[in-house]
C-alpha positions, 0 to 999 in steps of 0.5 A: 117205845118202852121206858123200862129196859129189860134186864138183858138190855141193861147188861152191855158187856157179855158174861165172859168179859166179867169172867176174864176181868175176875180172872185177871183181878185174882192173878194181879191180887196173887201177884201183889200178895206173893211178890209185891215189889216186882208187881208194884214196879210193873204197875207203876211203869204202866202208869208212867207209860199211860201218863206219857201217852195221855200227855202226848194225846192232850198236846195233839188234841190242841191242834184238833180242838181249840176249846180249852187249849190252855188246859190241854197244854197244861195237862199234856206237859204235866203228863209227859213230865210225869210219864218220863220221870216215872220211866227214868226213875223206876225205883224211886217211882215205885216208892213215891207214887204209893206213898203219895197215894197213902198221903192223899188217902190219909188226907181224905180220911181226915176230911171225911172223919171231920165231916162225919163228926160234924154231921153226927153232932148235928143230928146224923146219929151215932152210926155217922159219928162212929164212921167219922171217928173211924175215918179220922183214926184211919187218916191219922194212922196213914199220915202218921207213917205214910212210908210204912202204909205204902209198903202195906198197900200192895197187900191190901190191894192184893186182898181186894183184887182176889175178893173182887175177882171171885165176886166178878167170876160169881157174877159172870157165872150167874149172868151166864145161867140167867141168859140160858133160862 
């Protein structure tokens, strides 16, 4: 029995799966950059459908597995309400969901910034202090104008989608060439 797996054994997905993922990531990134309102509306609708279906499955799972039935009941009801709300009010959801995401990211930036500054003052070094300060500033900027930040979010995700897609395609080509050798 071998303890260390070979490189081929650790690559579970075939190379072409990364290629397809990269192509779709670039396409979604381009859509977010060229037509952010329509793209975000469609993405939010998919989120609504996902939450609705997940909520239904959580309720059904109560009858299959009685463990944690209270939590599954709560998550099922919450998922169904969230999914139906998004599907009933698509325009409000398109504005509300990215804004709430920006608020969460802003709070996260504040927390990470404060923790980073505390760590820097306890001997973590100046690099930790700089990163903590940047996180704190980033969090304050997001919380200072969450609606404006939410409108910038599709462009940021669009750029990350294109960069991530190109990276995935390059990785897929490298894996294919490594498998040939």
